[in-house]
C-alpha positions in Angstrom: 0.0 0.0 0.0 1.5 3.3 -1.0 1.0 6.6 0.8 -0.1 9.4 -1.5 1.6 12.7 -1.1 -0.7 15.6 -0.2 -0.6 19.0 -1.9 -1.5 22.3 -0.5 -5.0 23.5 -1.6 -3.8 27.1 -2.1 -0.3 26.9 -3.6 -0.4 23.3 -5.0 3.0 22.5 -3.6 3.5 19.2 -1.8 3.0 19.0 1.9 5.4 17.2 4.2 4.2 13.6 4.8 4.7 14.2 8.6 2.4 17.2 8.3 -0.6 15.3 9.6 -4.1 15.8 8.4 -3.7 19.4 7.2 -4.7 20.7 3.8 -2.5 23.8 3.7 1.0 25.1 4.6 0.9 27.3 7.7 1.3 30.5 5.6 -1.2 29.3 3.0 -3.7 28.4 5.8 -3.6 32.0 7.1 -4.1 33.4 3.5 -7.0 31.0 2.8 -8.6 32.0 6.2 -8.3 35.7 5.3 -9.9 35.2 1.9 -12.7 33.1 3.5 -13.4 35.9 6.0 -13.4 38.5 3.2 -15.8 36.4 1.1 -18.1 35.8 4.1 -18.3 39.5 5.0 -18.9 40.4 1.4 -21.6 37.8 1.1 -23.5 39.2 4.1 -23.0 42.8 2.8 -23.9 42.0 -0.7 -27.6 42.7 -0.3 -27.0 45.8 1.7 -24.0 47.5 0.1 -23.7 48.0 -3.7 -19.9 48.4 -3.2 -19.6 44.8 -2.3 -21.9 43.8 -5.1 -19.6 45.5 -7.5 -16.6 43.8 -6.0 -18.3 40.4 -6.4 -19.1 41.1 -10.0 -15.5 42.0 -10.7 -14.3 38.9 -8.9 -16.6 36.6 -10.8 -15.6 38.1 -14.1 -11.9 37.9 -13.2 -12.2 34.3 -12.3 -14.0 33.6 -15.6 -11.9 35.7 -18.0 -8.6 36.4 -16.3 -6.5 39.5 -16.7 -5.7 40.0 -20.4 -9.2 39.5 -21.8 -11.0 42.5 -23.1 -14.6 42.7 -21.8 -17.5 44.8 -23.1 -18.8 47.1 -20.4 -22.4 46.0 -21.2 -21.5 42.6 -19.6 -20.9 44.4 -16.3 -24.1 46.5 -16.7 -26.1 43.3 -17.3 -24.7 41.8 -14.1 -25.8 44.9 -12.1 -22.5 46.7 -11.8 -22.8 50.4 -10.8 -20.1 52.4 -12.5 -20.7 55.3 -10.1 -19.6 53.3 -7.0 -15.9 52.6 -6.5 -13.0 53.1 -4.0 -10.8 55.2 -6.3 -10.8 56.5 -9.9 -7.7 57.8 -11.6 -6.2 58.4 -15.0 -2.8 56.7 -15.7 -1.1 57.0 -19.1 -4.4 58.2 -20.7 -6.4 55.2 -19.4 -9.1 55.6 -16.8 -8.6 53.1 -13.9 -11.2 52.1 -11.4 -10.2 50.5 -8.1 -12.4 48.5 -5.7 -11.3 46.4 -2.8 -9.3 43.5 -4.3 -10.1 44.0 -8.0 -10.1 46.9 -10.5 -10.2 47.6 -14.2 -8.9 49.8 -16.9 -11.0 51.4 -19.6 -9.2 51.1 -22.9 -9.3 53.6 -25.8 -11.8 51.2 -27.6 -14.1 51.4 -24.6 -13.4 47.8 -23.6 -12.4 46.9 -20.1 -9.5 44.9 -18.8 -9.8 43.4 -15.3 -7.0 43.0 -12.8 -6.5 41.9 -9.2 -4.8 44.3 -6.8 
């Protein structure tokens, strides 16, 4: 009977076989816990606060499309994104950039949007 090596759920690296019944490295466990806490708070706040709804929309699209994919702004509008609500707006190198909590986007010259994670 062979013992299978476990891998960390966050970083994908192999865990020490003497590590016990854990699923993460110590540092990765802390990062995963922080992310779960943020997600839980955002989930509760989603109905009350449109800021967190915007953040969730950006997160969902980022997970679907990634960073280098150009997205039509109508996709965000159809999902209920409110372009008037954000943490910060600024213009860098002629591009309008919008920042939320963990995600943001740049509005390109052709009016398409590129998402990124902060």
